[in-house]
Biopython code that builds the backbone (N, CA, C, O; Angstrom):
import numpy as np
from Bio.PDB.StructureBuilder import StructureBuilder

atoms = [
    (1, "UNK", "N", (115.833, 92.921, 117.412)),
    (1, "UNK", "CA", (115.995, 94.272, 116.905)),
    (1, "UNK", "C", (116.719, 94.230, 115.561)),
    (1, "UNK", "O", (117.813, 93.678, 115.442)),
    (2, "UNK", "N", (116.090, 94.820, 114.566)),
    (2, "UNK", "CA", (116.675, 94.833, 113.222)),
    (2, "UNK", "C", (117.707, 95.953, 113.136)),
    (2, "UNK", "O", (117.427, 97.097, 113.494)),
    (3, "UNK", "N", (118.899, 95.615, 112.659)),
    (3, "UNK", "CA", (119.947, 96.612, 112.452)),
    (3, "UNK", "C", (120.539, 96.429, 111.062)),
    (3, "UNK", "O", (120.694, 95.308, 110.578)),
    (4, "UNK", "N", (120.865, 97.544, 110.435)),
    (4, "UNK", "CA", (121.449, 97.521, 109.104)),
    (4, "UNK", "C", (122.686, 98.407, 109.096)),
    (4, "UNK", "O", (122.678, 99.501, 109.661)),
    (5, "UNK", "N", (123.742, 97.934, 108.460)),
    (5, "UNK", "CA", (124.975, 98.694, 108.370)),
    (5, "UNK", "C", (125.431, 98.713, 106.917)),
    (5, "UNK", "O", (125.758, 97.677, 106.337)),
    (6, "UNK", "N", (125.446, 99.917, 106.339)),
    (6, "UNK", "CA", (125.906, 100.080, 104.965)),
    (6, "UNK", "C", (127.410, 100.325, 104.942)),
    (6, "UNK", "O", (127.984, 100.860, 105.891)),
    (7, "UNK", "N", (128.033, 99.923, 103.840)),
    (7, "UNK", "CA", (129.450, 100.201, 103.616)),
    (7, "UNK", "C", (129.716, 100.148, 102.125)),
    (7, "UNK", "O", (128.873, 99.713, 101.341)),
    (8, "UNK", "N", (130.907, 100.602, 101.747)),
    (8, "UNK", "CA", (131.320, 100.499, 100.355)),
    (8, "UNK", "C", (131.271, 101.785, 99.564)),
    (8, "UNK", "O", (131.665, 101.812, 98.398)),
    (9, "UNK", "N", (130.792, 102.855, 100.182)),
    (9, "UNK", "CA", (130.764, 104.126, 99.478)),
    (9, "UNK", "C", (132.159, 104.693, 99.277)),
    (9, "UNK", "O", (133.143, 104.163, 99.792)),
    (10, "UNK", "N", (132.224, 105.776, 98.521)),
    (10, "UNK", "CA", (133.511, 106.409, 98.283)),
    (10, "UNK", "C", (133.434, 107.408, 97.155)),
    (10, "UNK", "O", (132.356, 107.774, 96.687)),
    (11, "UNK", "N", (134.603, 107.839, 96.732)),
    (11, "UNK", "CA", (134.736, 108.794, 95.632)),
    (11, "UNK", "C", (135.141, 108.029, 94.377)),
    (11, "UNK", "O", (136.084, 107.238, 94.402)),
    (12, "UNK", "N", (134.435, 108.264, 93.293)),
    (12, "UNK", "CA", (134.722, 107.566, 92.036)),
    (12, "UNK", "C", (134.533, 108.532, 90.873)),
    (12, "UNK", "O", (133.730, 109.462, 90.956)),
    (13, "UNK", "N", (135.265, 108.312, 89.804)),
    (13, "UNK", "CA", (135.112, 109.138, 88.604)),
    (13, "UNK", "C", (133.856, 108.723, 87.848)),
    (13, "UNK", "O", (133.418, 107.576, 87.938)),
    (14, "UNK", "N", (133.289, 109.646, 87.115)),
    (14, "UNK", "CA", (132.133, 109.338, 86.282)),
    (14, "UNK", "C", (132.464, 108.166, 85.363)),
    (14, "UNK", "O", (133.552, 108.096, 84.790)),
    (15, "UNK", "N", (131.517, 107.259, 85.235)),
    (15, "UNK", "CA", (131.726, 106.053, 84.455)),
    (15, "UNK", "C", (132.255, 104.886, 85.264)),
    (15, "UNK", "O", (132.298, 103.755, 84.780)),
    (16, "UNK", "N", (132.658, 105.160, 86.499)),
    (16, "UNK", "CA", (133.212, 104.113, 87.350)),
    (16, "UNK", "C", (132.147, 103.278, 88.024)),
    (16, "UNK", "O", (130.953, 103.420, 87.760)),
    (17, "UNK", "N", (132.610, 102.400, 88.905)),
    (17, "UNK", "CA", (131.715, 101.446, 89.573)),
    (17, "UNK", "C", (132.007, 101.389, 91.064)),
    (17, "UNK", "O", (133.131, 101.628, 91.507)),
    (18, "UNK", "N", (130.975, 101.071, 91.820)),
    (18, "UNK", "CA", (131.092, 100.807, 93.247)),
    (18, "UNK", "C", (130.099, 99.709, 93.600)),
    (18, "UNK", "O", (129.073, 99.539, 92.942)),
    (19, "UNK", "N", (130.428, 98.970, 94.650)),
    (19, "UNK", "CA", (129.475, 98.013, 95.203)),
    (19, "UNK", "C", (129.228, 98.356, 96.665)),
    (19, "UNK", "O", (130.153, 98.365, 97.477)),
    (20, "UNK", "N", (127.984, 98.635, 96.986)),
    (20, "UNK", "CA", (127.585, 98.922, 98.362)),
    (20, "UNK", "C", (127.102, 97.637, 99.022)),
    (20, "UNK", "O", (126.509, 96.774, 98.374)),
    (21, "UNK", "N", (127.362, 97.525, 100.308)),
    (21, "UNK", "CA", (126.903, 96.385, 101.095)),
    (21, "UNK", "C", (125.959, 96.869, 102.181)),
    (21, "UNK", "O", (126.082, 97.987, 102.681)),
    (22, "UNK", "N", (125.026, 96.021, 102.534)),
    (22, "UNK", "CA", (124.084, 96.294, 103.623)),
    (22, "UNK", "C", (124.031, 95.034, 104.484)),
    (22, "UNK", "O", (123.340, 94.070, 104.152)),
    (23, "UNK", "N", (124.764, 95.055, 105.587)),
    (23, "UNK", "CA", (124.781, 93.910, 106.498)),
    (23, "UNK", "C", (123.574, 94.009, 107.423)),
    (23, "UNK", "O", (123.380, 95.015, 108.105)),
    (24, "UNK", "N", (122.774, 92.962, 107.435)),
    (24, "UNK", "CA", (121.519, 92.968, 108.188)),
    (24, "UNK", "C", (121.625, 92.007, 109.366)),
    (24, "UNK", "O", (122.105, 90.883, 109.218)),
    (25, "UNK", "N", (121.179, 92.449, 110.526)),
    (25, "UNK", "CA", (121.099, 91.580, 111.692)),
    (25, "UNK", "C", (119.723, 91.725, 112.328)),
    (25, "UNK", "O", (119.057, 92.748, 112.170)),
    (26, "UNK", "N", (119.310, 90.698, 113.044)),
    (26, "UNK", "CA", (118.021, 90.737, 113.717)),
    (26, "UNK", "C", (116.885, 90.153, 112.917)),
    (26, "UNK", "O", (115.802, 89.917, 113.452)),
    (27, "UNK", "N", (117.120, 89.915, 111.636)),
    (27, "UNK", "CA", (116.114, 89.289, 110.779)),
    (27, "UNK", "C", (116.831, 88.659, 109.604)),
    (27, "UNK", "O", (117.842, 89.176, 109.128)),
    (28, "UNK", "N", (116.304, 87.542, 109.140)),
    (28, "UNK", "CA", (116.908, 86.840, 108.011)),
    (28, "UNK", "C", (116.433, 87.442, 106.695)),
    (28, "UNK", "O", (115.273, 87.829, 106.562)),
    (29, "UNK", "N", (117.342, 87.517, 105.722)),
    (29, "UNK", "CA", (116.955, 87.979, 104.396)),
    (29, "UNK", "C", (116.020, 86.986, 103.706)),
    (29, "UNK", "O", (115.455, 87.297, 102.657)),
    (30, "UNK", "N", (115.856, 85.821, 104.272)),
    (30, "UNK", "CA", (114.860, 84.882, 103.764)),
    (30, "UNK", "C", (113.455, 85.288, 104.181)),
    (30, "UNK", "O", (112.474, 84.710, 103.713)),
    (31, "UNK", "N", (113.355, 86.286, 105.066)),
    (31, "UNK", "CA", (112.068, 86.706, 105.614)),
    (31, "UNK", "C", (111.715, 88.151, 105.325)),
    (31, "UNK", "O", (110.635, 88.608, 105.698)),
    (32, "UNK", "N", (112.603, 88.877, 104.669)),
    (32, "UNK", "CA", (112.338, 90.292, 104.471)),
    (32, "UNK", "C", (112.917, 90.776, 103.157)),
    (32, "UNK", "O", (113.910, 90.241, 102.664)),
    (33, "UNK", "N", (112.291, 91.783, 102.604)),
    (33, "UNK", "CA", (112.854, 92.503, 101.471)),
    (33, "UNK", "C", (113.834, 93.547, 101.989)),
    (33, "UNK", "O", (113.793, 93.936, 103.157)),
    (34, "UNK", "N", (114.702, 93.985, 101.113)),
    (34, "UNK", "CA", (115.612, 95.092, 101.413)),
    (34, "UNK", "C", (115.463, 96.133, 100.318)),
    (34, "UNK", "O", (115.518, 95.823, 99.128)),
    (35, "UNK", "N", (115.277, 97.355, 100.739)),
    (35, "UNK", "CA", (115.175, 98.482, 99.814)),
    (35, "UNK", "C", (116.446, 99.306, 99.885)),
    (35, "UNK", "O", (117.083, 99.408, 100.933)),
    (36, "UNK", "N", (116.800, 99.887, 98.760)),
    (36, "UNK", "CA", (117.890, 100.864, 98.710)),
    (36, "UNK", "C", (117.296, 102.220, 98.347)),
    (36, "UNK", "O", (116.463, 102.323, 97.447)),
    (37, "UNK", "N", (117.732, 103.253, 99.053)),
    (37, "UNK", "CA", (117.339, 104.625, 98.797)),
    (37, "UNK", "C", (118.600, 105.480, 98.735)),
    (37, "UNK", "O", (119.682, 105.053, 99.138)),
    (38, "UNK", "N", (118.438, 106.679, 98.227)),
    (38, "UNK", "CA", (119.545, 107.625, 98.262)),
    (38, "UNK", "C", (119.002, 109.027, 98.513)),
    (38, "UNK", "O", (117.836, 109.323, 98.253)),
    (39, "UNK", "N", (119.877, 109.867, 99.021)),
    (39, "UNK", "CA", (119.504, 111.261, 99.263)),
    (39, "UNK", "C", (120.642, 112.162, 98.830)),
    (39, "UNK", "O", (121.739, 112.124, 99.388)),
    (40, "UNK", "N", (120.356, 112.971, 97.826)),
    (40, "UNK", "CA", (121.331, 113.942, 97.349)),
    (40, "UNK", "C", (121.221, 115.210, 98.192)),
    (40, "UNK", "O", (120.177, 115.464, 98.793)),
    (41, "UNK", "N", (122.282, 116.003, 98.243)),
    (41, "UNK", "CA", (122.235, 117.237, 99.033)),
    (41, "UNK", "C", (121.070, 118.129, 98.616)),
    (41, "UNK", "O", (120.895, 118.429, 97.435)),
    (42, "UNK", "N", (120.284, 118.545, 99.593)),
    (42, "UNK", "CA", (119.175, 119.445, 99.313)),
    (42, "UNK", "C", (117.954, 118.801, 98.688)),
    (42, "UNK", "O", (117.006, 119.494, 98.320)),
    (43, "UNK", "N", (117.969, 117.480, 98.564)),
    (43, "UNK", "CA", (116.842, 116.785, 97.935)),
    (43, "UNK", "C", (116.250, 115.757, 98.889)),
    (43, "UNK", "O", (116.856, 115.384, 99.893)),
    (44, "UNK", "N", (115.061, 115.318, 98.547)),
    (44, "UNK", "CA", (114.412, 114.296, 99.362)),
    (44, "UNK", "C", (115.015, 112.924, 99.081)),
    (44, "UNK", "O", (115.573, 112.673, 98.013)),
    (45, "UNK", "N", (114.886, 112.056, 100.059)),
    (45, "UNK", "CA", (115.335, 110.686, 99.878)),
    (45, "UNK", "C", (114.475, 110.032, 98.797)),
    (45, "UNK", "O", (113.257, 110.211, 98.777)),
    (46, "UNK", "N", (115.114, 109.269, 97.890)),
    (46, "UNK", "CA", (114.376, 108.652, 96.802)),
    (46, "UNK", "C", (114.701, 107.173, 96.695)),
    (46, "UNK", "O", (115.800, 106.728, 97.027)),
    (47, "UNK", "N", (113.717, 106.429, 96.224)),
    (47, "UNK", "CA", (113.857, 104.997, 96.041)),
    (47, "UNK", "C", (114.830, 104.697, 94.906)),
    (47, "UNK", "O", (114.829, 105.372, 93.877)),
    (48, "UNK", "N", (115.660, 103.675, 95.110)),
    (48, "UNK", "CA", (116.619, 103.266, 94.089)),
    (48, "UNK", "C", (116.322, 101.849, 93.587)),
    (48, "UNK", "O", (116.238, 101.616, 92.381)),
    (49, "UNK", "N", (116.164, 100.906, 94.520)),
    (49, "UNK", "CA", (115.983, 99.507, 94.121)),
    (49, "UNK", "C", (115.497, 98.702, 95.311)),
    (49, "UNK", "O", (115.627, 99.118, 96.463)),
    (50, "UNK", "N", (114.928, 97.530, 95.006)),
    (50, "UNK", "CA", (114.618, 96.597, 96.088)),
    (50, "UNK", "C", (114.835, 95.170, 95.621)),
    (50, "UNK", "O", (114.862, 94.871, 94.427)),
    (51, "UNK", "N", (114.990, 94.296, 96.617)),
    (51, "UNK", "CA", (115.031, 92.867, 96.378)),
    (51, "UNK", "C", (114.169, 92.218, 97.447)),
    (51, "UNK", "O", (114.298, 92.522, 98.633)),
    (52, "UNK", "N", (113.292, 91.324, 97.019)),
    (52, "UNK", "CA", (112.419, 90.651, 97.975)),
    (52, "UNK", "C", (113.107, 89.402, 98.536)),
    (52, "UNK", "O", (114.176, 89.004, 98.074)),
    (53, "UNK", "N", (112.475, 88.804, 99.531)),
    (53, "UNK", "CA", (113.028, 87.595, 100.140)),
    (53, "UNK", "C", (113.091, 86.440, 99.144)),
    (53, "UNK", "O", (113.893, 85.521, 99.313)),
    (54, "UNK", "N", (112.262, 86.477, 98.115)),
    (54, "UNK", "CA", (112.273, 85.418, 97.101)),
    (54, "UNK", "C", (113.128, 85.773, 95.898)),
    (54, "UNK", "O", (113.217, 85.001, 94.943)),
    (55, "UNK", "N", (113.761, 86.950, 95.943)),
    (55, "UNK", "CA", (114.697, 87.310, 94.886)),
    (55, "UNK", "C", (114.139, 88.185, 93.787)),
    (55, "UNK", "O", (114.847, 88.492, 92.828)),
    (56, "UNK", "N", (112.887, 88.595, 93.901)),
    (56, "UNK", "CA", (112.345, 89.541, 92.919)),
    (56, "UNK", "C", (113.002, 90.909, 93.108)),
    (56, "UNK", "O", (113.302, 91.329, 94.226)),
    (57, "UNK", "N", (113.212, 91.584, 91.987)),
    (57, "UNK", "CA", (113.937, 92.853, 92.028)),
    (57, "UNK", "C", (113.197, 93.914, 91.217)),
    (57, "UNK", "O", (112.464, 93.603, 90.278)),
    (58, "UNK", "N", (113.400, 95.135, 91.590)),
    (58, "UNK", "CA", (112.922, 96.231, 90.778)),
    (58, "UNK", "C", (113.813, 97.436, 91.020)),
    (58, "UNK", "O", (114.503, 97.535, 92.035)),
    (59, "UNK", "N", (113.777, 98.365, 90.043)),
    (59, "UNK", "CA", (114.685, 99.497, 90.068)),
    (59, "UNK", "C", (113.951, 100.780, 89.692)),
    (59, "UNK", "O", (112.962, 100.756, 88.959)),
    (60, "UNK", "N", (114.451, 101.890, 90.206)),
    (60, "UNK", "CA", (113.997, 103.174, 89.723)),
    (60, "UNK", "C", (114.457, 103.334, 88.274)),
    (60, "UNK", "O", (115.498, 102.802, 87.889)),
    (61, "UNK", "N", (113.684, 104.063, 87.475)),
    (61, "UNK", "CA", (113.985, 104.159, 86.052)),
    (61, "UNK", "C", (115.377, 104.755, 85.801)),
    (61, "UNK", "O", (116.032, 104.425, 84.813)),
    (62, "UNK", "N", (115.819, 105.635, 86.706)),
    (62, "UNK", "CA", (117.070, 106.350, 86.448)),
    (62, "UNK", "C", (118.306, 105.502, 86.760)),
    (62, "UNK", "O", (119.425, 105.943, 86.496)),
    (63, "UNK", "N", (118.133, 104.295, 87.315)),
    (63, "UNK", "CA", (119.283, 103.412, 87.541)),
    (63, "UNK", "C", (119.141, 102.097, 86.796)),
    (63, "UNK", "O", (120.073, 101.293, 86.771)),
    (64, "UNK", "N", (117.994, 101.874, 86.193)),
    (64, "UNK", "CA", (117.750, 100.604, 85.520)),
    (64, "UNK", "C", (118.777, 100.409, 84.401)),
    (64, "UNK", "O", (119.022, 101.307, 83.596)),
    (65, "UNK", "N", (119.360, 99.228, 84.374)),
    (65, "UNK", "CA", (120.391, 98.925, 83.393)),
    (65, "UNK", "C", (121.798, 99.262, 83.844)),
    (65, "UNK", "O", (122.768, 98.830, 83.221)),
    (66, "UNK", "N", (121.924, 100.034, 84.926)),
    (66, "UNK", "CA", (123.246, 100.389, 85.449)),
    (66, "UNK", "C", (123.505, 99.778, 86.825)),
    (66, "UNK", "O", (124.635, 99.398, 87.133)),
    (67, "UNK", "N", (122.476, 99.683, 87.640)),
    (67, "UNK", "CA", (122.605, 99.163, 89.004)),
    (67, "UNK", "C", (122.012, 97.764, 89.083)),
    (67, "UNK", "O", (121.054, 97.440, 88.382)),
    (68, "UNK", "N", (122.593, 96.945, 89.943)),
    (68, "UNK", "CA", (122.094, 95.591, 90.170)),
    (68, "UNK", "C", (122.027, 95.317, 91.671)),
    (68, "UNK", "O", (123.012, 95.498, 92.387)),
    (69, "UNK", "N", (120.874, 94.885, 92.134)),
    (69, "UNK", "CA", (120.698, 94.554, 93.549)),
    (69, "UNK", "C", (120.762, 93.035, 93.706)),
    (69, "UNK", "O", (120.269, 92.286, 92.863)),
    (70, "UNK", "N", (121.374, 92.604, 94.795)),
    (70, "UNK", "CA", (121.495, 91.168, 95.058)),
    (70, "UNK", "C", (121.511, 90.945, 96.559)),
    (70, "UNK", "O", (121.582, 91.893, 97.341)),
    (71, "UNK", "N", (121.443, 89.677, 96.952)),
    (71, "UNK", "CA", (121.460, 89.339, 98.377)),
    (71, "UNK", "C", (122.168, 88.016, 98.579)),
    (71, "UNK", "O", (121.981, 87.073, 97.811)),
    (72, "UNK", "N", (122.977, 87.955, 99.614)),
    (72, "UNK", "CA", (123.644, 86.718, 100.026)),
    (72, "UNK", "C", (123.001, 86.304, 101.344)),
    (72, "UNK", "O", (123.242, 86.915, 102.385)),
    (73, "UNK", "N", (122.184, 85.265, 101.283)),
    (73, "UNK", "CA", (121.431, 84.880, 102.477)),
    (73, "UNK", "C", (122.310, 84.184, 103.507)),
    (73, "UNK", "O", (121.950, 84.130, 104.683)),
    (74, "UNK", "N", (123.437, 83.659, 103.097)),
    (74, "UNK", "CA", (124.361, 83.053, 104.056)),
    (74, "UNK", "C", (125.018, 84.154, 104.890)),
    (74, "UNK", "O", (125.111, 84.053, 106.113)),
    (75, "UNK", "N", (125.470, 85.202, 104.208)),
    (75, "UNK", "CA", (126.075, 86.337, 104.903)),
    (75, "UNK", "C", (125.027, 87.298, 105.452)),
    (75, "UNK", "O", (125.347, 88.207, 106.219)),
    (76, "UNK", "N", (123.773, 87.091, 105.055)),
    (76, "UNK", "CA", (122.677, 87.997, 105.447)),
    (76, "UNK", "C", (123.005, 89.443, 105.086)),
    (76, "UNK", "O", (122.828, 90.369, 105.878)),
    (77, "UNK", "N", (123.484, 89.591, 103.871)),
    (77, "UNK", "CA", (123.929, 90.892, 103.388)),
    (77, "UNK", "C", (123.343, 91.153, 102.003)),
    (77, "UNK", "O", (123.341, 90.278, 101.137)),
    (78, "UNK", "N", (122.849, 92.363, 101.814)),
    (78, "UNK", "CA", (122.371, 92.797, 100.507)),
    (78, "UNK", "C", (123.431, 93.687, 99.863)),
    (78, "UNK", "O", (124.224, 94.331, 100.550)),
    (79, "UNK", "N", (123.428, 93.710, 98.536)),
    (79, "UNK", "CA", (124.437, 94.463, 97.787)),
    (79, "UNK", "C", (123.751, 95.325, 96.730)),
    (79, "UNK", "O", (122.671, 95.002, 96.237)),
    (80, "UNK", "N", (124.404, 96.410, 96.407)),
    (80, "UNK", "CA", (123.971, 97.256, 95.302)),
    (80, "UNK", "C", (125.210, 97.518, 94.443)),
    (80, "UNK", "O", (126.085, 98.301, 94.812)),
    (81, "UNK", "N", (125.262, 96.857, 93.308)),
    (81, "UNK", "CA", (126.356, 97.055, 92.378)),
    (81, "UNK", "C", (125.977, 98.205, 91.454)),
    (81, "UNK", "O", (124.931, 98.175, 90.806)),
    (82, "UNK", "N", (126.836, 99.215, 91.401)),
    (82, "UNK", "CA", (126.555, 100.414, 90.635)),
    (82, "UNK", "C", (127.607, 100.586, 89.550)),
    (82, "UNK", "O", (128.779, 100.819, 89.845)),
    (83, "UNK", "N", (127.190, 100.471, 88.303)),
    (83, "UNK", "CA", (128.068, 100.673, 87.158)),
    (83, "UNK", "C", (127.678, 101.942, 86.419)),
    (83, "UNK", "O", (126.570, 102.452, 86.586)),
    (84, "UNK", "N", (128.582, 102.443, 85.613)),
    (84, "UNK", "CA", (128.263, 103.622, 84.815)),
    (84, "UNK", "C", (127.822, 104.802, 85.649)),
    (84, "UNK", "O", (126.866, 105.497, 85.306)),
    (85, "UNK", "N", (128.529, 105.028, 86.755)),
    (85, "UNK", "CA", (128.106, 106.080, 87.679)),
    (85, "UNK", "C", (128.190, 107.464, 87.037)),
    (85, "UNK", "O", (129.084, 107.756, 86.243)),
    (86, "UNK", "N", (127.226, 108.302, 87.413)),
    (86, "UNK", "CA", (127.121, 109.662, 86.902)),
    (86, "UNK", "C", (127.209, 110.639, 88.070)),
    (86, "UNK", "O", (126.911, 110.256, 89.201)),
    (87, "UNK", "N", (127.599, 111.864, 87.837)),
    (87, "UNK", "CA", (127.639, 112.842, 88.941)),
    (87, "UNK", "C", (126.293, 112.966, 89.666)),
    (87, "UNK", "O", (126.259, 113.209, 90.872)),
    (88, "UNK", "N", (125.209, 112.804, 88.948)),
    (88, "UNK", "CA", (123.885, 112.904, 89.580)),
    (88, "UNK", "C", (123.558, 111.707, 90.480)),
    (88, "UNK", "O", (122.531, 111.710, 91.158)),
    (89, "UNK", "N", (124.414, 110.697, 90.491)),
    (89, "UNK", "CA", (124.245, 109.574, 91.425)),
    (89, "UNK", "C", (124.845, 109.901, 92.800)),
    (89, "UNK", "O", (124.719, 109.110, 93.736)),
    (90, "UNK", "N", (125.481, 111.039, 92.919)),
    (90, "UNK", "CA", (126.074, 111.445, 94.192)),
    (90, "UNK", "C", (125.014, 111.583, 95.270)),
    (90, "UNK", "O", (123.942, 112.142, 95.035)),
    (91, "UNK", "N", (125.323, 111.068, 96.458)),
    (91, "UNK", "CA", (124.413, 111.180, 97.580)),
    (91, "UNK", "C", (124.758, 110.164, 98.654)),
    (91, "UNK", "O", (125.712, 109.394, 98.534)),
    (92, "UNK", "N", (123.957, 110.186, 99.703)),
    (92, "UNK", "CA", (124.082, 109.181, 100.763)),
    (92, "UNK", "C", (123.117, 108.050, 100.439)),
    (92, "UNK", "O", (121.929, 108.279, 100.216)),
    (93, "UNK", "N", (123.630, 106.849, 100.414)),
    (93, "UNK", "CA", (122.839, 105.669, 100.090)),
    (93, "UNK", "C", (122.490, 104.916, 101.369)),
    (93, "UNK", "O", (123.341, 104.660, 102.221)),
    (94, "UNK", "N", (121.215, 104.574, 101.470)),
    (94, "UNK", "CA", (120.695, 103.885, 102.648)),
    (94, "UNK", "C", (120.021, 102.577, 102.249)),
    (94, "UNK", "O", (119.466, 102.455, 101.157)),
    (95, "UNK", "N", (120.080, 101.601, 103.157)),
    (95, "UNK", "CA", (119.255, 100.421, 102.979)),
    (95, "UNK", "C", (118.190, 100.401, 104.078)),
    (95, "UNK", "O", (118.349, 100.987, 105.149)),
    (96, "UNK", "N", (117.107, 99.702, 103.764)),
    (96, "UNK", "CA", (115.948, 99.673, 104.650)),
    (96, "UNK", "C", (115.363, 98.277, 104.652)),
    (96, "UNK", "O", (115.211, 97.652, 103.602)),
    (97, "UNK", "N", (115.036, 97.793, 105.847)),
    (97, "UNK", "CA", (114.324, 96.527, 105.979)),
    (97, "UNK", "C", (113.364, 96.662, 107.154)),
    (97, "UNK", "O", (113.750, 97.092, 108.241)),
    (98, "UNK", "N", (112.123, 96.292, 106.924)),
    (98, "UNK", "CA", (111.105, 96.359, 107.975)),
    (98, "UNK", "C", (111.068, 97.745, 108.647)),
    (98, "UNK", "O", (110.957, 97.857, 109.868)),
    (99, "UNK", "N", (111.162, 98.768, 107.834)),
    (99, "UNK", "CA", (111.101, 100.163, 108.291)),
    (99, "UNK", "C", (112.261, 100.558, 109.193)),
    (99, "UNK", "O", (112.173, 101.549, 109.917)),
    (100, "UNK", "N", (113.344, 99.795, 109.157)),
    (100, "UNK", "CA", (114.557, 100.166, 109.881)),
    (100, "UNK", "C", (115.613, 100.604, 108.870)),
    (100, "UNK", "O", (115.759, 100.002, 107.806)),
    (101, "UNK", "N", (116.341, 101.655, 109.216)),
    (101, "UNK", "CA", (117.317, 102.245, 108.312)),
    (101, "UNK", "C", (118.729, 102.069, 108.840)),
    (101, "UNK", "O", (118.963, 102.067, 110.049)),
    (102, "UNK", "N", (119.671, 101.920, 107.904)),
    (102, "UNK", "CA", (121.064, 102.000, 108.270)),
    (102, "UNK", "C", (121.489, 103.453, 108.393)),
    (102, "UNK", "O", (120.675, 104.367, 108.258)),
    (103, "UNK", "N", (122.776, 103.654, 108.653)),
    (103, "UNK", "CA", (123.301, 105.007, 108.862)),
    (103, "UNK", "C", (123.650, 105.686, 107.546)),
    (103, "UNK", "O", (123.860, 106.899, 107.505)),
    (104, "UNK", "N", (123.712, 104.916, 106.483)),
    (104, "UNK", "CA", (124.024, 105.462, 105.169)),
    (104, "UNK", "C", (125.501, 105.412, 104.853)),
    (104, "UNK", "O", (126.343, 105.355, 105.749)),
    (105, "UNK", "N", (125.805, 105.435, 103.564)),
    (105, "UNK", "CA", (127.184, 105.484, 103.088)),
    (105, "UNK", "C", (127.257, 106.489, 101.945)),
    (105, "UNK", "O", (126.417, 106.487, 101.045)),
    (106, "UNK", "N", (128.265, 107.338, 101.992)),
    (106, "UNK", "CA", (128.383, 108.439, 101.019)),
    (106, "UNK", "C", (128.977, 107.945, 99.710)),
    (106, "UNK", "O", (129.998, 107.258, 99.694)),
    (107, "UNK", "N", (128.324, 108.303, 98.617)),
    (107, "UNK", "CA", (128.837, 108.045, 97.270)),
    (107, "UNK", "C", (129.019, 109.395, 96.589)),
    (107, "UNK", "O", (128.082, 110.190, 96.512)),
    (108, "UNK", "N", (130.215, 109.649, 96.101)),
    (108, "UNK", "CA", (130.503, 110.890, 95.395)),
    (108, "UNK", "C", (131.075, 110.535, 94.031)),
    (108, "UNK", "O", (132.071, 109.818, 93.926)),
    (109, "UNK", "N", (130.433, 111.048, 92.989)),
    (109, "UNK", "CA", (130.871, 110.786, 91.623)),
    (109, "UNK", "C", (131.388, 112.083, 91.033)),
    (109, "UNK", "O", (130.642, 113.049, 90.872)),
    (110, "UNK", "N", (132.657, 112.095, 90.715)),
    (110, "UNK", "CA", (133.295, 113.285, 90.164)),
    (110, "UNK", "C", (133.181, 113.289, 88.642)),
    (110, "UNK", "O", (133.295, 112.252, 87.988)),
    (111, "UNK", "N", (132.954, 114.477, 88.100)),
    (111, "UNK", "CA", (132.808, 114.586, 86.639)),
    (111, "UNK", "C", (134.155, 114.744, 85.967)),
    (111, "UNK", "O", (134.225, 114.851, 84.743)),
]
sb = StructureBuilder()
sb.init_structure("model")
sb.init_model(0)
sb.init_chain("A")
sb.init_seg("    ")
for serial, (resi, resn, name, xyz) in enumerate(atoms, 1):
    if name == "N":
        sb.init_residue(resn, " ", resi, " ")
    sb.init_atom(name, np.array(xyz, "f"), 0.0, 1.0, " ", f" {name:<3s}", serial, name[0])
structure = sb.get_structure()
């Protein structure tokens, strides 16, 4: 059974940084990609970034150059490093692997 647990969210001032973690169990990151999504209040969940099992990465245009996705295969944990945070980055951030979702972690960016 695949399980994902996000952590690392919090309240940060605009321009600040946070690193989110996604601890994965039930499957190795050597065998699966991990996607990051976010959902702002009143909006649909949207794609943010992904990293494949071979390390290929891609980003939504609105985070490209500010966010970096990575994975530690020893810890079986994926990360989302977020720099230059903006108030519009506020939302619940989720990770996804093999169509399984974590519970999400709240990110709030104050202006």
